[in-house]
C-alpha positions in Angstrom: 6.0 -2.9 -6.9 7.7 -0.7 -4.3 5.7 1.3 -1.8 6.0 3.1 1.5 3.2 2.8 4.1 2.3 5.7 6.3 1.8 5.0 10.0 -2.0 5.7 9.9 -2.4 2.9 7.4 -0.4 0.5 9.6 -2.5 1.5 12.7 -5.8 1.2 10.8 -4.8 -2.1 9.3 -3.6 -3.5 12.6 -6.6 -2.5 14.8 -9.5 -2.0 12.4 -9.0 -4.0 9.2 -10.5 -3.0 5.8 -8.3 -1.8 3.0 -5.4 -0.9 5.2 -5.2 -4.5 6.5 -5.2 -5.8 2.9 -2.2 -3.6 2.2 -0.3 -5.0 5.2 -1.3 -8.6 4.3 0.0 -8.0 0.8 3.4 -7.0 2.2 3.6 -10.0 4.5 2.5 -12.3 1.6 5.3 -10.7 -0.5 2.8 -9.5 -3.2 4.2 -6.0 -2.9 7.5 -4.7 -1.5 7.3 -2.1 1.3 10.3 0.0 2.3 10.9 1.8 5.7 13.6 3.4 7.7 14.4 2.8 11.4 12.7 6.1 12.2 9.5 4.9 10.4 9.4 1.5 12.1 10.0 3.2 15.5 7.0 5.4 14.9 4.9 2.4 13.9 5.8 0.6 17.1 5.4 3.7 19.4 1.9 4.4 18.1 0.8 0.7 18.4 2.2 0.5 21.9 0.3 3.7 22.8 -2.9 2.4 21.5 -2.5 -0.9 23.4 -1.8 1.1 26.6 -5.0 3.1 26.0 -6.8 -0.2 25.7 -8.0 0.6 22.2 -6.7 -2.7 21.1 -6.7 -6.2 22.4 -3.3 -7.1 20.9 0.1 -7.9 22.2 3.0 -5.4 21.7 4.6 -7.8 19.2 1.6 -7.6 16.8 3.6 -5.8 14.1 6.5 -8.3 14.1 5.6 -10.3 11.0 4.9 -7.1 9.1 8.1 -5.4 10.2 10.1 -8.5 9.3 8.7 -8.2 5.8 9.8 -4.6 5.3 12.9 -3.7 3.3 14.9 -1.4 5.5 16.9 1.5 4.0 18.8 4.5 5.1 17.7 7.7 3.4 20.0 10.4 2.1 17.3 12.7 0.6 15.9 15.6 2.6 12.5 17.2 1.9 10.4 19.8 3.6 7.2 19.4 1.6 4.5 18.3 4.0 2.5 20.6 6.2 3.5 18.2 9.0 7.3 18.0 9.0 7.0 14.5 10.6 5.6 13.2 7.3 8.6 14.2 5.3 10.4 11.0 6.4 7.8 9.0 4.3 8.6 11.1 1.2 12.4 10.7 1.7 12.0 6.9 2.1 9.8 6.7 -1.0 12.1 8.7 -3.2 15.3 6.9 -2.0 13.7 3.5 -2.3 12.4 4.4 -5.8 8.9 3.5 -4.6 6.0 4.2 -6.9 3.5 4.9 -4.0 3.1 6.2 -0.5 0.0 4.6 0.8 -1.6 7.0 3.4 -4.7 8.3 4.9 -3.1 11.5 6.1 -4.4 14.6 4.4 -1.0 16.4 4.9 0.5 13.8 2.5 -2.5 13.2 0.3 -2.8 16.8 -0.6 0.6 16.6 -2.3 -0.7 13.9 -4.7 2.8 13.4 -6.3 6.4 14.0 -5.3 8.5 13.4 -8.4 7.6 9.9 -9.6 6.0 9.0 -6.3 2.2 9.0 -6.2 0.5 9.5 -2.8 -2.7 7.4 -2.6 -5.2 6.1 -0.1 -5.2 2.4 0.9 -8.7 2.0 -0.7 -7.5 3.4 -4.0 -4.3 1.4 -3.9 -6.3 -1.8 -3.2 -8.8 -1.1 -5.9 -6.2 -0.3 -8.5 -3.4 -2.8 -7.7 -4.5 -5.5 -5.4 -7.9 -6.4 -6.8 -7.4 -5.3 -10.3 
């Protein structure tokens, strides 16, 4: 199953655990396939580094390395302007171009869209309940 993971899920999973961490672990354990672009991975790293600088986490800057190594990197060709937050369109573009079934997100700017073509936008909790524990 192909998915794209929004930055807020990566941050929540890295620093706080719960369902977001289960999603990240499933990627590292190769139970699901997650796609990203260089721009998406850069955003993951920037936000994690910022949180570490703010001392909100007791983690080293390389904390994402095993997760990032597990991602399937692509270059997108699609262009969308669908989200209320234009920064979120990169997740839609990645999902469409990777033929992913889901964007896993906690961001209301994405969740409000519910679907983009064949891509469903779903929370980490709903994704885990439906696909990881089902």
